[in-house]
C-alpha positions as CSV (number, residue, x, y, z in Angstrom):
1,M,-94.7,37.8,92.6
2,S,-97.0,36.2,90.0
3,D,-95.6,38.5,87.3
4,F,-92.1,37.5,88.3
5,I,-92.9,33.8,88.1
6,Q,-94.6,34.3,84.7
7,K,-91.5,36.2,83.4
8,I,-89.2,33.3,84.5
9,S,-91.6,30.8,83.0
10,E,-91.7,32.7,79.7
11,L,-87.9,32.9,79.5
12,R,-87.6,29.1,80.1
13,R,-90.2,28.5,77.4
14,Q,-88.3,30.7,74.9
15,L,-84.9,29.1,75.7
16,N,-86.3,25.6,75.4
17,E,-88.0,26.5,72.1
18,H,-84.8,27.9,70.7
19,N,-82.9,24.7,71.8
20,Y,-85.5,22.7,70.0
21,R,-85.3,24.7,66.8
22,Y,-81.5,24.7,66.8
23,Y,-80.8,21.0,67.7
24,V,-83.8,19.2,66.4
25,L,-85.2,21.2,63.5
26,D,-81.8,22.8,62.5
27,D,-83.7,26.0,61.9
28,P,-82.6,28.6,64.5
29,L,-84.5,31.9,64.9
30,I,-81.8,33.8,66.8
31,S,-78.1,34.1,67.0
32,D,-75.9,32.5,69.6
33,G,-75.3,35.9,71.1
34,E,-79.1,36.6,71.5
35,Y,-79.5,33.2,73.1
36,D,-76.8,33.9,75.6
37,L,-78.5,37.2,76.5
38,L,-81.8,35.4,77.2
39,L,-80.0,32.8,79.3
40,R,-78.2,35.6,81.2
41,K,-81.6,37.3,82.0
42,L,-83.0,34.0,83.3
43,E,-79.8,33.4,85.4
44,N,-80.2,36.9,87.0
45,L,-83.9,36.4,87.8
46,E,-83.2,32.9,89.3
47,H,-80.3,34.3,91.3
48,S,-82.6,36.8,93.0
49,H,-85.1,34.0,93.8
50,P,-83.2,30.7,94.1
51,E,-86.3,29.0,95.5
52,L,-87.9,29.2,92.0
53,I,-85.0,27.2,90.3
54,T,-86.2,23.9,88.9
55,V,-84.2,20.9,87.8
56,D,-85.3,21.3,84.1
57,S,-84.4,25.0,83.9
58,P,-82.0,25.8,81.0
59,T,-79.7,27.4,83.6
60,Q,-79.1,24.0,85.2
61,R,-77.0,22.9,82.2
62,I,-74.0,25.0,83.3
63,G,-72.5,22.4,85.7
64,A,-72.6,21.6,89.4
65,T,-70.2,20.7,92.2
66,P,-67.4,18.5,90.9
67,L,-67.7,14.8,91.8
68,K,-65.0,12.6,93.5
69,A,-66.0,9.6,91.4
70,F,-68.8,8.3,89.2
71,N,-71.5,6.0,90.6
72,T,-72.9,3.2,88.4
73,I,-76.3,2.7,86.9
74,T,-77.7,-0.7,85.9
75,H,-79.6,-0.6,82.5
76,R,-83.1,-2.1,82.6
77,I,-82.5,-3.5,79.1
78,P,-78.8,-4.3,78.3
79,L,-77.1,-2.0,75.7
80,L,-76.0,-4.7,73.3
81,S,-73.3,-4.3,70.7
82,L,-74.0,-5.0,67.1
83,A,-72.6,-7.7,64.8
84,N,-70.5,-6.3,62.0
85,A,-70.8,-6.8,58.3
86,M,-67.3,-6.1,56.9
87,N,-68.5,-6.1,53.2
88,E,-71.6,-6.2,51.0
89,A,-71.6,-10.0,50.9
90,E,-72.0,-10.1,54.7
91,L,-74.9,-7.5,54.5
92,R,-76.6,-9.9,52.0
93,A,-76.0,-12.8,54.3
94,F,-77.7,-10.9,57.1
95,D,-80.7,-10.3,54.9
96,E,-80.9,-14.0,54.0
97,R,-80.8,-14.9,57.7
98,T,-83.4,-12.4,58.5
99,R,-85.9,-13.6,55.8
100,K,-85.2,-17.2,56.8
101,G,-85.9,-16.4,60.5
102,L,-89.1,-14.5,59.6
103,E,-90.1,-17.2,57.1
104,K,-90.5,-14.3,54.6
105,L,-89.8,-14.5,50.9
106,E,-90.6,-10.9,50.0
107,P,-88.3,-8.0,50.8
108,V,-88.0,-6.9,54.5
109,D,-88.6,-3.3,55.6
110,Y,-85.4,-1.9,57.2
111,I,-84.3,1.4,58.7
112,G,-80.8,2.6,57.7
113,E,-78.9,4.9,60.0
114,P,-75.4,6.3,60.1
115,K,-73.1,4.7,62.6
116,L,-71.8,7.6,64.6
117,D,-68.3,7.5,65.9
118,G,-68.9,8.9,69.4
119,L,-69.9,7.7,72.9
120,A,-73.1,5.7,73.5
121,V,-75.3,6.9,76.3
122,E,-78.7,6.1,77.8
123,L,-81.1,8.9,78.9
124,V,-83.9,8.1,81.4
125,Y,-87.1,10.2,81.7
126,E,-89.9,9.8,84.3
127,N,-93.2,11.5,83.6
128,G,-91.4,13.7,81.0
129,Q,-88.5,14.8,83.2
130,F,-84.9,13.9,82.7
131,V,-83.8,12.0,85.8
132,S,-80.6,10.2,84.9
133,G,-78.1,9.4,82.2
134,S,-75.3,6.9,81.9
135,T,-72.6,5.5,79.6
136,R,-73.0,2.2,77.9
137,G,-70.3,0.7,80.1
138,D,-70.2,-3.1,79.7
139,G,-73.7,-3.1,78.4
140,I,-75.2,-4.1,81.8
141,T,-74.0,-1.3,84.0
142,G,-72.7,2.1,83.0
143,E,-71.2,5.2,84.7
144,D,-73.7,7.7,86.1
145,I,-72.9,10.9,84.1
146,T,-76.3,12.6,84.6
147,T,-74.8,16.0,85.6
148,N,-72.5,16.1,82.6
149,L,-75.3,15.1,80.2
150,R,-77.4,18.0,81.5
151,T,-74.9,20.4,80.0
152,I,-75.6,19.2,76.4
153,R,-78.2,21.6,75.0
154,G,-79.4,19.1,72.5
155,I,-80.8,16.9,75.3
156,P,-84.2,18.0,76.5
157,L,-84.5,18.4,80.3
158,A,-88.2,18.1,80.0
159,L,-90.1,16.4,77.1
160,R,-92.2,18.5,74.7
161,T,-95.8,17.3,74.9
162,D,-97.7,19.5,72.5
163,E,-97.8,16.8,69.9
164,L,-97.3,13.6,71.9
165,A,-97.9,12.9,75.5
166,A,-95.0,12.0,77.7
167,P,-94.8,8.3,78.8
168,I,-94.5,7.3,82.4
169,L,-91.0,5.9,81.8
170,L,-88.8,6.5,78.7
171,E,-85.3,5.2,78.1
172,V,-83.6,6.6,75.0
173,R,-80.2,5.5,73.6
174,G,-78.0,8.0,71.7
175,E,-74.5,8.9,70.6
176,V,-72.7,11.9,72.0
177,F,-70.2,13.4,69.5
178,I,-68.1,16.4,68.6
179,S,-68.3,17.9,65.1
180,K,-65.1,18.0,63.0
181,T,-65.0,21.8,63.0
182,D,-65.5,22.0,66.8
183,F,-62.9,19.2,67.3
184,T,-60.3,21.2,65.3
185,K,-61.1,24.4,67.3
186,L,-60.9,22.5,70.6
187,N,-57.5,21.0,69.8
188,A,-56.2,24.4,68.6
189,W,-57.2,25.9,72.0
190,R,-55.7,23.0,73.9
191,S,-52.5,23.3,71.9
192,A,-52.3,27.0,72.6
193,A,-52.8,26.3,76.3
194,E,-50.0,23.7,76.2
195,Q,-52.5,20.9,77.0
196,T,-52.4,17.4,75.4
197,I,-54.5,17.4,72.3
198,F,-57.1,14.7,71.5
199,V,-56.3,12.0,69.0
200,N,-59.8,12.1,67.3
201,P,-63.3,13.5,67.9
202,R,-64.5,10.2,69.6
203,N,-61.8,10.5,72.2
204,A,-62.6,14.2,72.7
205,A,-66.3,13.4,73.2
206,A,-65.6,10.5,75.6
207,G,-63.0,12.5,77.6
208,S,-65.5,15.4,77.8
209,L,-68.3,13.3,79.2
210,R,-66.1,11.6,81.8
211,Q,-65.0,14.8,83.5
212,L,-65.6,14.8,87.2
213,D,-66.1,18.6,87.0
214,P,-69.3,19.2,85.0
215,A,-68.2,22.8,84.4
216,I,-65.5,21.5,82.1
217,T,-68.0,19.3,80.2
218,A,-70.3,22.4,79.8
219,R,-67.4,24.2,78.0
220,R,-67.0,21.4,75.5
221,P,-69.0,21.5,72.1
222,L,-70.9,18.3,72.6
223,S,-73.8,17.2,70.4
224,I,-76.1,14.2,70.4
225,F,-78.3,12.1,68.0
226,C,-80.8,9.7,69.5
227,Y,-81.7,6.5,67.7
228,Q,-82.9,3.6,69.9
229,A,-85.5,2.8,72.6
230,G,-84.9,1.1,75.9
231,T,-87.8,0.6,78.2
232,I,-91.0,2.6,77.4
233,T,-94.0,2.5,79.8
234,G,-97.3,4.3,79.0
235,T,-96.8,4.7,75.2
236,T,-96.4,2.1,72.4
237,F,-95.0,2.1,68.9
238,D,-95.4,-0.5,66.1
239,T,-92.3,0.4,64.2
240,H,-88.8,1.8,64.8
241,W,-89.6,4.5,62.3
242,D,-92.7,5.6,64.3
243,F,-90.5,5.7,67.5
244,L,-88.0,8.0,65.7
245,Q,-90.8,10.3,64.7
246,G,-91.9,10.3,68.4
247,L,-88.4,11.2,69.5
248,K,-88.5,14.3,67.3
249,K,-91.9,15.3,68.7
250,W,-90.6,15.0,72.2
251,G,-87.6,17.2,71.4
252,F,-84.8,14.8,70.8
253,P,-82.2,15.4,67.9
254,V,-82.4,12.6,65.4
255,S,-80.0,12.1,62.5
256,P,-81.4,13.6,59.2
257,L,-79.7,10.7,57.3
258,I,-82.0,8.0,58.6
259,E,-84.0,6.4,55.8
260,K,-86.7,3.7,55.3
261,L,-85.3,0.9,53.1
262,V,-87.2,-1.9,51.4
263,G,-85.1,-5.0,50.6
264,I,-81.4,-5.7,50.6
265,E,-80.7,-3.8,47.3
266,A,-81.9,-0.6,49.0
267,V,-79.8,-1.4,52.0
268,I,-76.7,-1.9,49.8
269,H,-77.4,1.4,47.9
270,Y,-77.8,3.3,51.2
271,H,-74.6,1.9,52.6
272,R,-72.6,2.8,49.5
273,Q,-74.1,6.3,49.4
274,L,-73.3,6.9,53.1
275,E,-69.7,5.8,52.5
276,T,-69.5,8.2,49.6
277,R,-70.8,11.1,51.7
278,R,-68.7,10.1,54.7
279,N,-65.9,12.7,54.4
280,K,-68.3,15.5,53.5
281,L,-70.3,15.2,56.7
282,P,-69.7,17.6,59.5
283,Y,-69.1,14.7,62.0
284,E,-67.4,11.4,62.0
285,I,-69.2,8.1,61.0
286,D,-67.6,4.7,60.6
287,G,-70.4,2.7,59.0
288,S,-74.1,2.2,58.6
289,V,-76.6,0.5,61.0
290,I,-79.4,-1.6,59.5
291,K,-82.4,-2.5,61.6
292,I,-85.6,-4.3,61.0
293,N,-88.4,-1.7,61.1
294,S,-91.1,-3.8,62.7
295,F,-90.9,-4.2,66.5
296,S,-92.9,-7.4,66.3
297,Q,-90.5,-8.8,63.8
298,Q,-87.6,-7.8,66.0
299,D,-89.2,-9.7,68.9
300,R,-89.6,-12.8,66.7
301,L,-85.9,-12.8,65.8
302,G,-84.7,-12.1,69.3
303,I,-81.1,-11.6,70.4
304,R,-77.9,-13.6,70.8
305,S,-75.9,-13.4,73.9
306,R,-74.2,-10.2,72.9
307,S,-76.0,-8.7,69.9
308,P,-79.5,-8.5,68.4
309,R,-80.4,-10.7,65.4
310,W,-82.5,-7.9,64.0
311,A,-79.7,-5.4,63.4
312,I,-76.2,-5.2,62.0
313,A,-73.5,-2.6,61.5
314,G,-72.1,-2.3,58.0
315,K,-68.5,-1.2,58.3
316,F,-66.7,1.2,56.0
317,K,-63.2,0.7,54.6
318,A,-60.6,1.6,57.3
319,Q,-59.5,5.2,57.3
320,Q,-56.8,4.6,59.9
321,A,-53.9,2.2,59.7
322,T,-50.4,1.6,61.1
323,T,-47.2,1.7,59.1
324,I,-43.5,2.6,59.4
325,V,-41.8,6.0,58.7
326,V,-39.1,5.3,56.1
327,D,-37.9,8.9,55.9
328,I,-38.9,12.5,56.7
329,S,-38.5,15.0,53.9
330,A,-39.1,18.8,53.6
331,S,-41.6,19.9,50.9
332,V,-41.9,23.5,49.7
333,G,-45.3,24.8,48.7
334,R,-46.4,27.6,46.4
335,T,-46.3,30.2,49.2
336,G,-42.8,29.1,50.3
337,A,-44.1,27.2,53.3
338,V,-41.6,24.4,54.1
339,T,-43.5,21.4,55.4
340,P,-42.2,18.2,56.8
341,V,-43.6,15.1,55.2
342,A,-43.4,11.5,56.5
343,N,-42.5,9.0,53.7
344,L,-44.2,5.8,54.7
345,E,-44.1,2.1,53.9
346,P,-47.1,1.9,51.5
347,V,-50.4,1.0,53.3
348,F,-54.0,0.6,52.1
349,V,-56.2,3.0,54.0
350,G,-59.5,4.7,53.2
351,G,-59.8,3.0,49.8
352,V,-56.3,4.1,48.6
353,T,-52.7,3.2,49.0
354,V,-50.9,5.8,51.1
355,S,-47.1,6.4,51.0
356,N,-46.9,10.0,52.4
357,A,-48.5,11.8,55.3
358,T,-48.2,15.5,56.3
359,L,-46.5,16.4,59.5
360,H,-47.7,20.1,59.1
361,N,-44.8,21.9,60.8
362,Q,-41.9,21.6,63.2
363,D,-44.1,22.1,66.2
364,E,-46.2,19.1,65.2
365,V,-43.1,17.0,64.7
366,D,-42.0,18.0,68.2
367,R,-45.4,17.3,69.7
368,L,-45.6,13.8,68.1
369,D,-41.9,13.2,68.5
370,V,-42.0,11.3,65.2
371,R,-38.7,9.9,63.9
372,V,-37.5,7.9,61.0
373,G,-38.1,4.2,61.8
374,D,-41.1,4.8,64.0
375,T,-44.4,2.9,63.7
376,V,-47.2,5.4,63.4
377,L,-51.0,5.5,63.2
378,I,-52.1,7.4,60.1
379,E,-55.5,8.8,59.3
380,R,-57.0,9.7,55.9
381,A,-60.1,11.9,55.7
382,G,-61.4,13.0,52.4
383,D,-59.1,13.8,49.5
384,V,-56.5,15.6,51.6
385,I,-53.1,14.2,52.2
386,P,-53.1,11.8,55.2
387,K,-51.7,12.8,58.5
388,V,-49.9,11.1,61.3
389,V,-52.2,10.8,64.4
390,K,-49.7,9.3,66.9
391,V,-46.4,7.5,67.3
392,I,-46.5,4.0,68.8
393,T,-43.4,4.5,70.9
394,E,-43.5,0.9,72.2
395,K,-42.3,-0.2,68.7
396,R,-39.6,2.4,68.3
397,P,-36.2,1.1,67.2
398,T,-33.1,2.0,69.2
399,E,-30.8,4.8,68.1
400,T,-33.5,6.9,66.4
401,V,-32.9,10.6,66.3
402,E,-35.1,13.7,66.5
403,Y,-36.1,15.4,63.2
404,H,-35.5,19.1,62.5
405,L,-36.4,21.0,59.4
406,P,-33.4,22.1,57.3
407,E,-32.0,25.6,57.7
408,N,-31.9,26.0,54.0
409,C,-34.6,25.5,51.4
410,P,-34.3,22.0,50.0
411,V,-35.3,23.3,46.5
412,C,-33.2,26.5,46.0
413,G,-30.8,26.5,48.9
414,H,-31.8,29.9,50.3
415,P,-32.2,30.3,54.1
416,V,-35.5,29.2,55.6
417,F,-37.0,31.7,58.1
418,R,-39.6,31.1,60.7
419,P,-41.1,34.2,62.5
420,P,-41.0,33.7,66.3
421,D,-44.8,33.9,66.6
422,E,-45.6,31.6,63.7
423,S,-45.6,27.8,63.3
424,V,-44.7,27.8,59.6
425,A,-41.1,28.1,58.2
426,R,-40.8,29.7,54.8
427,C,-38.4,30.2,51.9
428,Q,-38.6,33.8,50.8
429,N,-36.7,33.5,47.5
430,L,-38.8,35.0,44.7
431,A,-37.1,32.7,42.2
432,C,-37.5,29.5,44.1
433,P,-38.7,26.9,41.6
434,A,-41.1,25.3,44.0
435,Q,-42.9,28.6,44.5
436,I,-42.7,30.1,41.0
437,K,-46.3,29.2,39.9
438,G,-47.9,30.7,42.9
439,R,-45.6,33.8,42.7
440,I,-46.5,34.4,39.1
441,E,-50.2,33.9,39.7
442,H,-50.1,36.5,42.4
443,F,-47.8,38.8,40.4
444,V,-50.3,39.0,37.5
445,S,-53.5,39.1,39.7
446,K,-56.0,41.9,39.7
447,G,-54.8,43.8,42.8
448,A,-51.2,43.4,41.6
449,L,-50.0,44.1,38.0
450,D,-53.4,43.0,36.7
451,I,-52.2,41.4,33.4
452,D,-55.5,40.4,31.7
453,G,-55.7,36.9,30.2
454,F,-52.7,35.5,32.1
455,G,-54.5,32.6,33.8
456,T,-53.4,29.5,35.7
457,K,-53.2,27.2,32.7
458,L,-50.9,29.6,30.9
459,V,-48.7,29.9,34.0
460,D,-48.6,26.0,34.2
461,Q,-47.5,25.7,30.5
462,L,-44.7,28.4,30.8
463,V,-43.3,26.9,34.0
464,A,-43.5,23.4,32.7
465,I,-41.4,24.2,29.6
466,G,-38.9,26.2,31.7
467,R,-39.7,29.5,29.9
468,I,-40.4,31.3,33.2
469,Q,-38.2,30.8,36.2
470,S,-38.8,34.1,38.0
471,V,-41.4,36.9,37.7
472,D,-39.2,39.3,35.8
473,Q,-39.1,36.9,32.8
474,L,-42.8,37.7,32.1
475,F,-41.7,40.9,30.5
476,G,-39.6,39.2,27.9
477,L,-42.4,37.0,26.5
478,T,-42.9,37.4,22.7
479,L,-45.9,37.0,20.4
480,E,-44.2,34.2,18.5
481,E,-43.5,32.0,21.5
482,L,-46.9,32.5,23.1
483,A,-48.7,31.8,19.9
484,K,-47.0,28.3,19.7
485,L,-48.5,27.3,23.1
486,E,-51.3,24.8,23.3
487,R,-54.8,26.4,23.0
488,M,-53.2,29.8,22.3
489,G,-54.1,31.5,19.0
490,E,-52.3,34.5,17.6
491,K,-55.0,36.9,18.6
492,S,-55.0,35.7,22.2
493,A,-51.2,35.8,22.3
494,A,-51.3,39.4,20.9
495,N,-53.7,40.4,23.6
496,I,-51.5,39.0,26.3
497,V,-48.4,40.7,24.9
498,A,-50.3,44.0,24.9
499,A,-51.5,43.5,28.5
500,I,-47.9,42.8,29.6
501,A,-46.7,46.0,27.9
502,S,-49.5,48.0,29.5
503,A,-48.6,46.5,33.0
504,K,-45.1,47.8,32.7
505,Q,-46.5,51.2,33.6
506,T,-47.6,50.5,37.2
507,T,-47.6,52.1,40.6
508,F,-45.2,51.6,43.5
509,A,-48.1,50.1,45.5
510,R,-49.2,47.6,42.9
511,F,-45.7,46.4,42.3
512,I,-44.8,46.0,46.0
513,Y,-48.1,44.1,46.5
514,A,-47.3,41.9,43.5
515,L,-43.9,40.9,45.0
516,G,-45.8,39.0,47.7
517,I,-43.8,40.3,50.7
518,R,-45.0,38.5,53.8
519,N,-47.9,40.5,55.5
520,V,-47.8,43.3,53.0
521,G,-51.3,43.5,51.5
522,E,-52.9,46.0,49.1
523,H,-53.6,48.6,51.8
524,L,-50.2,48.4,53.5
525,A,-48.6,48.7,50.0
526,R,-50.4,52.0,49.5
527,V,-49.3,53.1,53.0
528,L,-45.6,52.4,52.0
529,E,-46.1,54.1,48.7
530,K,-47.1,57.3,50.5
531,E,-44.3,57.0,53.0
532,F,-41.5,56.4,50.4
533,A,-43.1,58.7,47.8
534,G,-42.9,55.9,45.3
535,N,-39.1,55.6,45.5
536,I,-38.3,51.9,45.3
537,D,-34.6,52.4,46.1
538,R,-35.4,54.1,49.4
539,F,-37.8,51.3,50.3
540,I,-35.1,48.7,49.5
541,Q,-32.7,50.4,51.8
542,S,-35.2,51.0,54.7
543,T,-34.3,49.8,58.2
544,M,-36.4,48.3,61.0
545,E,-36.3,51.6,62.9
546,E,-37.6,53.6,59.9
547,L,-40.4,51.1,59.1
548,I,-41.7,50.8,62.6
549,E,-42.1,54.6,62.7
550,I,-44.6,54.4,59.9
551,Y,-48.3,54.4,61.0
552,E,-49.8,51.0,60.6
553,V,-46.5,49.2,60.2
554,G,-45.6,47.0,63.2
555,P,-42.5,45.1,64.1
556,I,-43.7,41.9,62.4
557,V,-44.3,43.6,59.1
558,A,-41.0,45.6,59.4
559,E,-39.0,42.5,60.1
560,G,-40.6,40.7,57.1
561,V,-39.7,43.6,54.8
562,V,-36.1,43.9,56.0
563,R,-35.6,40.1,55.7
564,F,-37.1,40.2,52.2
565,W,-34.7,42.8,51.0
566,S,-31.7,41.2,52.7
567,D,-31.9,38.4,50.1
568,D,-29.7,39.3,47.2
569,S,-31.8,37.2,44.8
570,N,-34.9,39.2,45.5
571,R,-33.1,42.5,44.8
572,A,-31.8,40.9,41.6
573,V,-35.4,40.2,40.5
574,I,-36.4,43.8,41.1
575,K,-33.5,45.1,39.1
576,A,-34.3,42.7,36.3
577,C,-37.9,44.0,36.2
578,L,-36.8,47.6,36.0
579,Q,-34.3,46.7,33.2
580,A,-37.1,45.0,31.3
581,G,-38.9,48.3,31.1
582,L,-41.1,48.3,34.3
583,T,-41.7,51.9,35.3
584,L,-43.2,53.0,38.6
585,V,-45.5,56.0,38.0
586,K,-46.8,58.1,40.8
587,P,-50.6,57.8,41.1
588,E,-52.4,61.1,40.4
589,R,-54.1,62.3,43.5
590,P,-57.7,63.2,42.4
591,A,-59.3,66.5,43.2
592,G,-61.4,66.3,46.3
593,A,-61.3,66.3,50.1
594,D,-58.2,65.5,52.1
595,L,-59.1,62.3,53.9
596,T,-55.7,61.7,55.5
597,G,-56.2,59.9,58.9
598,K,-60.0,59.4,58.4
599,T,-61.5,55.9,58.5
600,F,-64.6,55.0,56.5
601,V,-66.9,52.0,57.0
602,F,-69.4,50.9,54.3
603,T,-72.5,48.9,55.1
604,G,-75.8,47.9,53.5
605,S,-76.4,47.3,49.8
606,L,-74.5,49.9,47.9
607,E,-76.2,50.9,44.7
608,K,-74.2,53.7,43.2
609,F,-70.8,52.1,43.5
610,S,-69.1,48.9,44.6
611,R,-67.3,48.5,47.9
612,T,-64.0,48.1,45.9
613,A,-64.6,51.4,44.1
614,A,-65.5,53.1,47.4
615,K,-62.4,51.8,49.0
616,E,-60.2,53.0,46.2
617,M,-61.9,56.5,46.3
618,V,-61.2,56.8,50.0
619,E,-57.6,55.6,49.8
620,K,-56.7,57.7,46.8
621,L,-57.6,60.8,48.9
622,G,-55.5,59.6,51.8
623,G,-58.2,57.9,53.9
624,R,-58.7,54.3,55.0
625,A,-61.6,51.9,54.5
626,S,-62.4,49.5,57.4
627,G,-64.8,46.5,57.7
628,S,-65.8,47.2,61.3
629,V,-67.2,50.2,63.3
630,G,-65.1,51.4,66.2
631,K,-64.1,54.5,68.1
632,N,-61.6,55.5,65.4
633,T,-64.3,55.4,62.7
634,A,-64.9,58.9,61.2
635,F,-67.7,58.1,58.8
636,L,-70.2,55.4,58.1
637,V,-71.7,55.2,54.6
638,A,-75.0,53.3,54.8
639,G,-76.9,51.8,51.9
640,P,-80.3,50.1,51.9
641,G,-80.6,47.2,54.4
642,A,-77.9,48.5,56.8
643,G,-78.1,46.7,60.1
644,S,-75.9,46.3,63.2
645,K,-73.1,48.5,61.9
646,L,-75.5,51.4,61.5
647,K,-76.9,50.9,65.0
648,K,-73.4,50.8,66.5
649,A,-72.4,54.0,64.6
650,E,-75.5,55.8,65.9
651,K,-74.7,54.7,69.4
652,L,-71.1,56.0,69.0
653,K,-72.4,59.2,67.4
654,I,-70.4,58.6,64.3
655,R,-71.3,60.8,61.3
656,I,-73.5,58.8,58.8
657,F,-73.6,59.4,55.1
658,S,-76.0,58.2,52.4
659,E,-74.2,57.2,49.1
660,D,-75.0,60.6,47.6
661,E,-73.8,62.5,50.6
662,F,-70.6,60.4,50.6
663,L,-69.9,61.3,46.9
664,A,-70.6,65.0,47.5
665,Y,-68.3,65.0,50.6
666,I,-65.3,63.5,48.8
667,K,-65.7,65.9,45.9
668,S,-65.9,68.9,48.1
């Protein structure tokens, strides 16, 4: 039994150590999958001996019996709110009050922290063990959410004491939040499950913590940064900075953006830098928090009725604002995506004046039920186009109507098509002016016609002057007109003309890929080339039934191909390309093994050839290159440093080649 107890103890130690390295040091040693395996081992051991389960075991983070309601907890020291500084002048006024109150002429030592946009909580530890946790509430009492807080892996259930002894009583304040990436994933999942999506990460964090069923909270991607002391008995600190270092030693996550600042100029610089970095951070912040570092100086200044005199929140410029939808228009992007855009009464938000906001797609329009005339809350994050967060339906005018995307492209007039399993509607016209730049860039790219020297800037110039309005017009470009373009000498123009002439001799597969037919990539283009023997006319006339019969062509691809060829303008572009001298040559099948139906996977550091070259070798001989090992894999080619794919191939008894063995095999 002692060996069993020791095994459980060691697993708990390992899991706690991995939590510490991941959430506090940001230096994980194992993957999430390996962590889950360790946790599963511990669960199995504890299940066989439930009498050995302890409250601080990592398995106790996975939820408990749902509650009927939350109890309340009274805070020993009130969780006060902070006074706000809305601009730099108010930050300077705070510093003047501070120095006056301390009767201090020299610069004050401050601590600068990011003001996280989450939910404030208090954690209570007795003799190093987590015993309770609560929300801020009204500052005096909060909701008892102990069971839900236990599910957050960043919160230690027992303090680390290898560097600093645990106090008799420790109260720690922190902010629970959800990262931007996890918020997006959570909303995508909720949308797919036809659940109401969260307005912003803060609402998501608050809603997750206030679940009566802890199992739901355990499934939410919650994080925490701790930043403030409540009551501490048995340990003392002289400064806030020392306390923060103590938090890290005890195993609490602390923001890496916290800095020591001397004087108001350092405070102003910190606030500015934080606002500049705001949109690049993986989580939401809405300001800076400035605190006096010395605890004795904090005590001298004291508190007001609702906020401390020794701290202030420096607010950033607003990134959300309300305005009115003047109109909703459809915008066509380079890939043909037709996107609804809300045209707004101009409003200043996030440091800029905003007059447009994306509505993404028809599904989002329907979900928000946004209409012309509505008052809406908009949000701006980073340099991306702002988005509508919600409609304030209480302010909706009478006689508004629902919005629907047009059935025809607003730019070229061709029908707009939306596949039944996709959210994006598209115009598939090859000559659509809104798409032409993107179409040309793809047409001349390396995997397509591979016209060397035909870069983005050249495409921009030719489209801007109206010289190219569809891809077939590339073949009519002359040396004289190219040489006249900005930053284009005669030699460069001659090289491009020669590259265009060379590209006229191409393969069926390259040409089909160059056309940008939805869901037809390089590999599928080669599959179609083989099936239609390079005959473009047969391919144009192909039916749904014929296409679905082809191995690797499913109904979605088949429908996209048929729809593409049903557009007369697309057929006209192909005809114009052929009339301009484009010739489809059959690729010569190299001598070597017949790899038809065989799938190869390449792993490790290939030294004798690139992955692209290897893929081409296999596909020219009728085979297929894949990125993952599975039951249909015929061969694995392993270079130095091969890892998990090699192990899986060995387990599945797949034939394994070295690079030399692979080359010898395909030449045989």
